[in-house]
LUMROBA-901616 format. One line per 4 residues: number of its first residue (from 1); their letters; for each residue x, y, z of C-alpha. Coordinates in steps of 0.2 Angstrom, whole numbers, plus 5000, padded with zeros to 4 digits. Layout:
N
NUM> a> X Y Z  ...;
end
This chain:
303
1> mvrk> 6404 5142 5052  6387 5142 5061  6381 5124 5066  6363 5122 5062;
5> lste> 6354 5112 5076  6337 5113 5070  6326 5098 5066  6309 5094 5061;
9> fcgl> 6297 5081 5068  6279 5077 5063  6278 5093 5053  6284 5104 5068;
13> sftn> 6300 5113 5069  6312 5111 5084  6326 5123 5087  6337 5109 5092;
17> pvvp> 6333 5090 5095  6336 5089 5114  6320 5086 5124  6320 5081 5143;
21> asgt> 6311 5064 5144  6294 5062 5153  6297 5059 5172  6314 5067 5173;
25> fgfg> 6310 5085 5172  6294 5087 5181  6282 5100 5172  6297 5111 5167;
29> lela> 6292 5124 5180  6303 5117 5193  6319 5122 5185  6312 5139 5177;
33> dsmd> 6321 5149 5191  6338 5140 5188  6340 5140 5169  6333 5147 5153;
37> lnvl> 6321 5134 5147  6321 5141 5130  6338 5133 5126  6328 5116 5125;
41> ggis> 6320 5110 5109  6305 5104 5119  6300 5097 5135  6290 5080 5138;
45> lkgt> 6280 5083 5153  6278 5072 5168  6267 5057 5164  6249 5061 5167;
49> tlea> 6233 5051 5169  6214 5055 5169  6214 5056 5188  6227 5061 5201;
53> rfgn> 6238 5047 5207  6249 5046 5222  6260 5033 5214  6269 5017 5221;
57> ptpr> 6274 5015 5239  6292 5019 5244  6306 5015 5241  6304 5019 5223;
61> iaec> 6322 5022 5217  6337 5010 5217  6354 5014 5210  6364 5001 5200;
65> nggl> 6379 5000 5189  6377 5011 5174  6360 5018 5179  6345 5017 5191;
69> lnsv> 6329 5008 5193  6313 5018 5196  6296 5013 5201  6287 5029 5204;
73> glqn> 6271 5023 5197  6265 5038 5188  6262 5050 5202  6254 5065 5195;
77> pgir> 6240 5078 5198  6228 5072 5184  6225 5079 5167  6214 5093 5172;
81> elvn> 6227 5101 5183  6239 5098 5168  6229 5108 5155  6221 5121 5167;
85> akvp> 6237 5126 5177  6254 5117 5172  6254 5119 5153  6247 5138 5154;
89> alrr> 6261 5142 5167  6274 5134 5156  6269 5141 5140  6270 5159 5147;
93> ifsg> 6289 5156 5149  6293 5143 5136  6292 5144 5117  6298 5127 5113;
97> riia> 6288 5112 5110  6277 5105 5124  6274 5086 5124  6260 5079 5135;
101> nisg> 6264 5062 5140  6248 5052 5143  6245 5036 5152  6230 5025 5156;
105> fsae> 6223 5009 5162  6210 5006 5148  6208 5011 5130  6193 5022 5135;
109> eyke> 6203 5031 5149  6217 5034 5137  6205 5041 5125  6197 5053 5137;
113> ccri> 6213 5059 5144  6220 5062 5126  6204 5071 5121  6206 5083 5136;
117> adsc> 6225 5086 5132  6221 5088 5113  6209 5103 5118  6224 5112 5127;
121> ggid> 6231 5125 5115  6248 5125 5124  6251 5107 5120  6260 5103 5103;
125> iiel> 6262 5084 5104  6252 5070 5112  6264 5056 5118  6254 5041 5121;
129> nisc> 6263 5031 5134  6259 5012 5132  6276 5007 5139  6277 5011 5158;
133> pnvh> 6282 4995 5167  6278 5002 5185  6259 5001 5185  6248 4986 5186;
137> gggm> 6233 4984 5174  6239 4997 5161  6254 5005 5153  6266 4991 5147;
141> afgt> 6251 4979 5146  6246 4989 5130  6263 4991 5123  6269 4973 5123;
145> dpga> 6256 4966 5111  6254 4973 5093  6235 4971 5094  6232 4980 5110;
149> aaev> 6244 4994 5105  6235 4996 5089  6218 4996 5098  6223 5010 5110;
153> teav> 6232 5020 5096  6216 5019 5085  6205 5024 5100  6215 5040 5104;
157> rsvc> 6218 5044 5085  6199 5046 5084  6199 5061 5097  6216 5068 5094;
161> skpl> 6220 5082 5081  6237 5085 5087  6252 5075 5081  6251 5058 5090;
165> vvkl> 6267 5050 5095  6267 5032 5103  6280 5028 5116  6285 5010 5115;
169> spnv> 6291 4997 5127  6308 4988 5125  6301 4973 5135  6296 4964 5119;
173> tdiv> 6303 4951 5108  6300 4961 5092  6298 4980 5094  6296 4982 5075;
177> svar> 6279 4973 5075  6272 4984 5089  6279 5000 5080  6271 4994 5063;
181> aced> 6254 4991 5072  6254 5008 5079  6259 5016 5063  6245 5007 5054;
185> agad> 6233 5012 5068  6236 5031 5064  6251 5036 5074  6261 5051 5067;
189> glcl> 6277 5046 5076  6285 5035 5088  6296 5037 5104  6307 5023 5110;
193> inti> 6313 5016 5121  6305 5017 5139  6314 5008 5153  6319 4990 5154;
197> lgmr> 6311 4980 5168  6323 4976 5181  6326 4972 5199  6338 4973 5214;
201> idik> 6339 4963 5230  6345 4969 5247  6357 4955 5252  6356 4960 5270;
205> trrp> 6337 4960 5272  6335 4947 5258  6321 4957 5251  6319 4967 5235;
209> vlan> 6325 4985 5236  6310 4992 5228  6293 4991 5237  6285 4987 5220;
213> rtgg> 6299 4973 5218  6303 4978 5201  6306 4994 5192  6312 5002 5175;
217> lsgp> 6330 5002 5172  6337 5018 5164  6354 5026 5161  6369 5023 5151;
221> avfp> 6368 5004 5153  6352 5004 5141  6359 5015 5128  6365 5001 5116;
225> valr> 6349 4993 5117  6339 5009 5114  6350 5013 5099  6348 4996 5091;
229> mvyd> 6329 4998 5093  6328 5015 5086  6338 5010 5071  6327 4995 5068;
233> vaha> 6311 5005 5070  6317 5020 5060  6322 5009 5045  6306 4998 5046;
237> csip> 6293 5012 5048  6289 5028 5037  6284 5039 5052  6297 5049 5062;
241> vmgc> 6306 5043 5077  6311 5051 5094  6326 5042 5102  6326 5039 5120;
245> ggvs> 6336 5028 5132  6353 5031 5141  6357 5047 5132  6370 5056 5143;
249> gaqd> 6380 5068 5131  6380 5077 5115  6389 5062 5106  6375 5051 5111;
253> vvem> 6363 5063 5103  6373 5062 5087  6373 5043 5087  6354 5042 5090;
257> mmag> 6351 5054 5075  6363 5043 5064  6352 5028 5069  6337 5037 5063;
261> arvv> 6330 5048 5077  6324 5066 5072  6322 5071 5091  6332 5064 5105;
265> qvgs> 6325 5063 5123  6337 5064 5138  6330 5054 5153  6339 5049 5169;
269> enlr> 6354 5060 5166  6343 5074 5171  6341 5066 5188  6360 5066 5191;
273> npfa> 6362 5083 5183  6347 5095 5181  6357 5105 5169  6361 5090 5158;
277> ckei> 6350 5095 5143  6357 5113 5143  6375 5107 5143  6371 5094 5129;
281> vedl> 6364 5108 5118  6379 5119 5122  6391 5104 5117  6382 5099 5101;
285> pvvm> 6391 5112 5090  6408 5107 5097  6404 5089 5092  6398 5094 5075;
289> eklg> 6413 5104 5072  6424 5089 5076  6414 5078 5064  6412 5090 5050;
293> iekl> 6393 5091 5052  6386 5108 5047  6367 5103 5049  6361 5090 5061;
297> sdii> 6347 5086 5050  6359 5079 5037  6364 5065 5048  6347 5058 5052;
301> gca> 6347 5039 5047  6364 5040 5039  6371 5025 5048;
end
């Protein structure tokens, strides 16, 4: 029996639900010589801002049990480089869905950046990142308050014709209230979760390991938190959900879809193993056979 991996999200078809998460796969081009990118359902590109950013000072990465902390700080070449060079180069070799992950420091900056991304024919989905915990004065500041989340979503919606997906922060008491605010403001879909704010201290120097003091925790340790939030939001909202957070294998993808996700992003596992997404896609039919699943689309939200 041929196992059917295809799924649908915001009216767009995906050959399979596996998508490398933003910030863990560069712009896709970096791995083009090492693997066939077309095995992936889509690629969420490195987080992009209106102007180029160098990012936070080093050290930016700290390992910990069950994952890692990062405080990269949205290092990127800016939106114009993305739409004029990165996306066209990727589109020449990749037929899957291209997702532009957009960050900003004000509603107007988000709006302008998304307007430029929306004009790029190679981009399929705008992923509005209001949940990055590693920058000051933006990012997560919008994603922790339903009113602010709605404000920036509404601003971007006015200039965005492509499917608009809002990436939510787990660093809140009630993620459902933020999700509903984004839905009411015009979001077509939701992506969750981003990283959980954390910290490590070097006990020899008695100072924080990260130059930014705190960073975002990702990896298998956050998977149960992500799964619970995906379940809650998927059952509370009528717009589709992308699941993200601690996914490291095909069984995690199945579990995320059972919780309600239609597409599943794989994050820090790509940093440990650059071929993680390819291997997950290859393993999915095996897991499906063991569980008696013919079509992945049949299990969405079944839990």
